[in-house]
C-alpha positions as a Markdown table, in Angstrom:
| # | Residue | x | y | z |
|---|---|---|---|---|
| 1 | Met | -30.4 | -13.3 | -27.1 |
| 2 | Leu | -32.8 | -12.3 | -24.5 |
| 3 | Ile | -36.7 | -12.4 | -25.2 |
| 4 | Thr | -38.8 | -10.9 | -22.4 |
| 5 | Asn | -42.2 | -9.3 | -22.0 |
| 6 | Asp | -40.9 | -7.4 | -19.0 |
| 7 | Leu | -40.1 | -4.0 | -20.2 |
| 8 | Ala | -38.1 | -3.0 | -17.2 |
| 9 | Leu | -36.0 | -6.1 | -17.6 |
| 10 | Ala | -35.5 | -5.2 | -21.3 |
| 11 | Asp | -34.6 | -1.8 | -20.6 |
| 12 | Arg | -32.1 | -2.8 | -18.0 |
| 13 | Val | -30.4 | -5.5 | -20.4 |
| 14 | Arg | -30.2 | -2.6 | -23.2 |
| 15 | Leu | -28.4 | -0.4 | -20.7 |
| 16 | Leu | -26.0 | -3.2 | -19.4 |
| 17 | Arg | -25.0 | -4.3 | -22.9 |
| 18 | Asn | -23.9 | -0.9 | -23.7 |
| 19 | His | -21.5 | 0.2 | -21.0 |
| 20 | Gly | -24.4 | 1.6 | -18.8 |
| 21 | His | -25.1 | 4.4 | -21.3 |
| 22 | Pro | -28.7 | 5.1 | -21.7 |
| 23 | Asn | -27.9 | 7.7 | -24.6 |
| 24 | Arg | -24.6 | 8.9 | -26.1 |
| 25 | Asp | -23.7 | 11.4 | -23.7 |
| 26 | Asp | -24.2 | 10.0 | -20.2 |
| 27 | Cys | -23.5 | 6.8 | -18.1 |
| 28 | Val | -25.6 | 5.6 | -15.4 |
| 29 | Glu | -24.0 | 2.3 | -14.2 |
| 30 | Phe | -20.4 | 0.9 | -14.8 |
| 31 | Ser | -21.1 | -2.4 | -17.2 |
| 32 | Ile | -19.7 | -3.9 | -20.4 |
| 33 | Val | -20.0 | -3.6 | -24.2 |
| 34 | Ser | -21.8 | -6.6 | -25.2 |
| 35 | Arg | -23.4 | -6.0 | -28.6 |
| 36 | Leu | -21.9 | -8.6 | -30.8 |
| 37 | Asp | -24.0 | -11.3 | -32.6 |
| 38 | Ser | -22.8 | -14.4 | -34.7 |
| 39 | Val | -23.3 | -12.5 | -38.1 |
| 40 | Gln | -21.1 | -9.8 | -36.7 |
| 41 | Ala | -18.5 | -12.3 | -35.4 |
| 42 | Ala | -18.2 | -13.9 | -38.7 |
| 43 | Met | -17.7 | -10.7 | -40.3 |
| 44 | Leu | -15.2 | -9.7 | -37.8 |
| 45 | Arg | -13.2 | -12.6 | -38.5 |
| 46 | Val | -12.8 | -11.4 | -42.1 |
| 47 | Lys | -12.2 | -8.0 | -41.0 |
| 48 | Leu | -9.5 | -8.8 | -38.9 |
| 49 | Arg | -7.3 | -9.7 | -41.8 |
| 50 | Tyr | -7.2 | -6.0 | -42.5 |
| 51 | Leu | -6.6 | -4.6 | -39.3 |
| 52 | Pro | -2.8 | -3.9 | -39.9 |
| 53 | Glu | -3.7 | -1.9 | -43.0 |
| 54 | Val | -6.5 | 0.0 | -41.4 |
| 55 | Thr | -4.2 | 0.8 | -38.4 |
| 56 | Arg | -1.5 | 1.9 | -40.8 |
| 57 | Arg | -3.9 | 4.3 | -42.6 |
| 58 | Arg | -5.1 | 5.7 | -39.4 |
| 59 | Arg | -1.7 | 6.4 | -37.9 |
| 60 | Glu | -0.7 | 8.0 | -41.4 |
| 61 | Asn | -3.9 | 10.3 | -41.0 |
| 62 | Ala | -2.9 | 11.2 | -37.6 |
| 63 | Asp | 0.6 | 12.1 | -38.5 |
| 64 | Cys | -0.8 | 14.2 | -41.4 |
| 65 | Tyr | -2.9 | 16.1 | -39.0 |
| 66 | Arg | 0.0 | 16.7 | -36.6 |
| 67 | Glu | 2.4 | 18.1 | -39.5 |
| 68 | Ala | -0.3 | 20.2 | -41.0 |
| 69 | Leu | -1.5 | 21.5 | -37.8 |
| 70 | Ala | 1.8 | 21.9 | -35.9 |
| 71 | Gly | 2.3 | 25.2 | -34.2 |
| 72 | Cys | -1.2 | 26.3 | -34.8 |
| 73 | Pro | -2.3 | 28.7 | -32.1 |
| 74 | Gly | -5.2 | 27.8 | -29.9 |
| 75 | Ile | -4.8 | 24.0 | -30.1 |
| 76 | Arg | -3.0 | 20.9 | -28.6 |
| 77 | Leu | -2.5 | 17.9 | -30.6 |
| 78 | Pro | -2.3 | 14.5 | -29.3 |
| 79 | Gln | 1.4 | 13.2 | -29.2 |
| 80 | Glu | 3.0 | 9.9 | -29.9 |
| 81 | Arg | 4.7 | 8.6 | -27.0 |
| 82 | Ala | 7.4 | 5.8 | -27.2 |
| 83 | Glu | 5.6 | 3.6 | -24.6 |
| 84 | Glu | 2.3 | 3.7 | -26.4 |
| 85 | Phe | 0.8 | 2.6 | -29.9 |
| 86 | Ser | -2.2 | 4.4 | -30.8 |
| 87 | Val | -4.5 | 3.0 | -33.5 |
| 88 | Tyr | -6.4 | 6.6 | -33.6 |
| 89 | His | -9.8 | 5.4 | -33.2 |
| 90 | Thr | -10.4 | 9.0 | -32.5 |
| 91 | Phe | -8.1 | 11.9 | -33.2 |
| 92 | Ile | -9.0 | 14.6 | -30.3 |
| 93 | Ile | -7.7 | 17.9 | -30.3 |
| 94 | Asp | -7.7 | 20.3 | -27.3 |
| 95 | Cys | -8.7 | 23.6 | -28.6 |
| 96 | Glu | -9.8 | 27.1 | -27.4 |
| 97 | Arg | -12.9 | 28.3 | -28.6 |
| 98 | Arg | -14.1 | 24.8 | -29.3 |
| 99 | Asp | -17.7 | 25.3 | -30.0 |
| 100 | Glu | -16.9 | 28.2 | -32.4 |
| 101 | Leu | -14.5 | 25.8 | -34.3 |
| 102 | Arg | -17.0 | 23.2 | -34.4 |
| 103 | Ser | -19.6 | 25.6 | -36.0 |
| 104 | His | -17.0 | 26.9 | -38.5 |
| 105 | Leu | -16.0 | 23.3 | -39.6 |
| 106 | Asp | -19.7 | 22.2 | -39.7 |
| 107 | Lys | -20.5 | 25.2 | -42.1 |
| 108 | Lys | -17.7 | 23.9 | -44.4 |
| 109 | Gly | -19.3 | 20.4 | -44.4 |
| 110 | Ile | -16.9 | 18.8 | -41.9 |
| 111 | Gly | -18.4 | 16.9 | -39.2 |
| 112 | Thr | -16.8 | 16.6 | -35.9 |
| 113 | Val | -17.8 | 14.8 | -32.7 |
| 114 | Ile | -17.3 | 15.9 | -28.8 |
| 115 | His | -16.1 | 12.7 | -26.9 |
| 116 | Tyr | -17.2 | 13.3 | -24.1 |
| 117 | Pro | -19.1 | 16.4 | -23.2 |
| 118 | Ile | -19.7 | 15.4 | -19.6 |
| 119 | Pro | -16.8 | 13.8 | -17.5 |
| 120 | Ile | -17.8 | 10.3 | -16.2 |
| 121 | His | -17.5 | 11.6 | -12.5 |
| 122 | Leu | -20.3 | 14.0 | -13.4 |
| 123 | Met | -22.5 | 11.5 | -15.2 |
| 124 | Gln | -25.1 | 9.6 | -13.1 |
| 125 | Val | -22.8 | 6.9 | -12.3 |
| 126 | Gly | -20.1 | 9.0 | -11.0 |
| 127 | Arg | -22.7 | 11.0 | -8.9 |
| 128 | Lys | -23.8 | 7.8 | -7.4 |
| 129 | Leu | -20.2 | 7.2 | -6.2 |
| 130 | Gly | -20.2 | 10.7 | -4.5 |
| 131 | Phe | -18.2 | 12.6 | -7.1 |
| 132 | Lys | -19.0 | 16.3 | -7.3 |
| 133 | Pro | -18.1 | 19.2 | -9.6 |
| 134 | Gly | -14.5 | 20.5 | -8.9 |
| 135 | Met | -13.2 | 17.2 | -7.8 |
| 136 | Phe | -11.5 | 16.4 | -11.2 |
| 137 | Pro | -10.9 | 19.9 | -12.5 |
| 138 | Val | -8.5 | 18.8 | -15.5 |
| 139 | Ala | -11.4 | 16.5 | -16.7 |
| 140 | Glu | -13.9 | 19.2 | -16.4 |
| 141 | Arg | -11.7 | 21.9 | -18.2 |
| 142 | Leu | -11.0 | 19.2 | -21.1 |
| 143 | Ala | -14.7 | 18.4 | -21.4 |
| 144 | Gly | -15.3 | 21.9 | -22.7 |
| 145 | Arg | -12.2 | 21.9 | -25.0 |
| 146 | Ile | -11.9 | 18.7 | -26.8 |
| 147 | Leu | -13.1 | 18.0 | -30.3 |
| 148 | Ser | -12.7 | 14.6 | -32.3 |
| 149 | Leu | -11.7 | 15.4 | -35.9 |
| 150 | Pro | -12.6 | 13.0 | -38.7 |
| 151 | Ile | -10.2 | 10.1 | -38.8 |
| 152 | Tyr | -11.0 | 7.0 | -40.6 |
| 153 | Pro | -9.2 | 4.5 | -42.8 |
| 154 | Gln | -10.9 | 5.9 | -45.9 |
| 155 | Ile | -10.1 | 9.5 | -45.4 |
| 156 | Thr | -7.6 | 10.9 | -47.9 |
| 157 | Lys | -4.6 | 12.8 | -47.2 |
| 158 | Asp | -6.3 | 15.7 | -49.2 |
| 159 | Gln | -9.1 | 15.8 | -47.0 |
| 160 | Val | -7.2 | 15.8 | -43.9 |
| 161 | Leu | -5.1 | 18.7 | -45.5 |
| 162 | Thr | -8.4 | 20.4 | -46.2 |
| 163 | Ile | -9.7 | 19.8 | -42.8 |
| 164 | Ser | -6.4 | 21.3 | -41.4 |
| 165 | Lys | -6.6 | 24.4 | -43.6 |
| 166 | Glu | -9.8 | 25.2 | -42.3 |
| 167 | Ile | -8.7 | 25.0 | -38.7 |
| 168 | Leu | -5.6 | 27.1 | -39.5 |
| 169 | Ala | -7.8 | 29.6 | -41.3 |
| 170 | Phe | -10.2 | 29.8 | -38.1 |
| 171 | Tyr | -7.3 | 30.4 | -35.7 |
| 172 | Ser | -5.3 | 33.1 | -38.0 |
């Protein structure tokens, strides 16, 4: 914990404790994530017992999305690779007409998120290092195409299938 009456120092520490992000969509400085207090640490000790089950559910949900959306025109799905083991903290699709799809899903009551709308080399922190638009064209292209679908341990298979059905309807 830090207590100060120096507003500039307080702002700086808040920035540094959160990966150098002053807001959700920008990064101004490379830093760490340091937001855990002792109460959270105690709760985490209990929650860690459930991690294998949570991971299993997330992976099942990812498999359900992949199966339901296989062959859908207009989207690319994250793939499993033998050398990786994803816990699917996010399930990000690469999609054509991303903003239109997001609006369609929103109208159906399906929340989505864009992780991350600005590639890090174009955020303040990257610009400070001299990076400019066009230097990482794949990242720039994907920033306008990626969409995170709901994936959390409590989402049901029926909910995943409903979301998938809406995506399929949008692209048909």
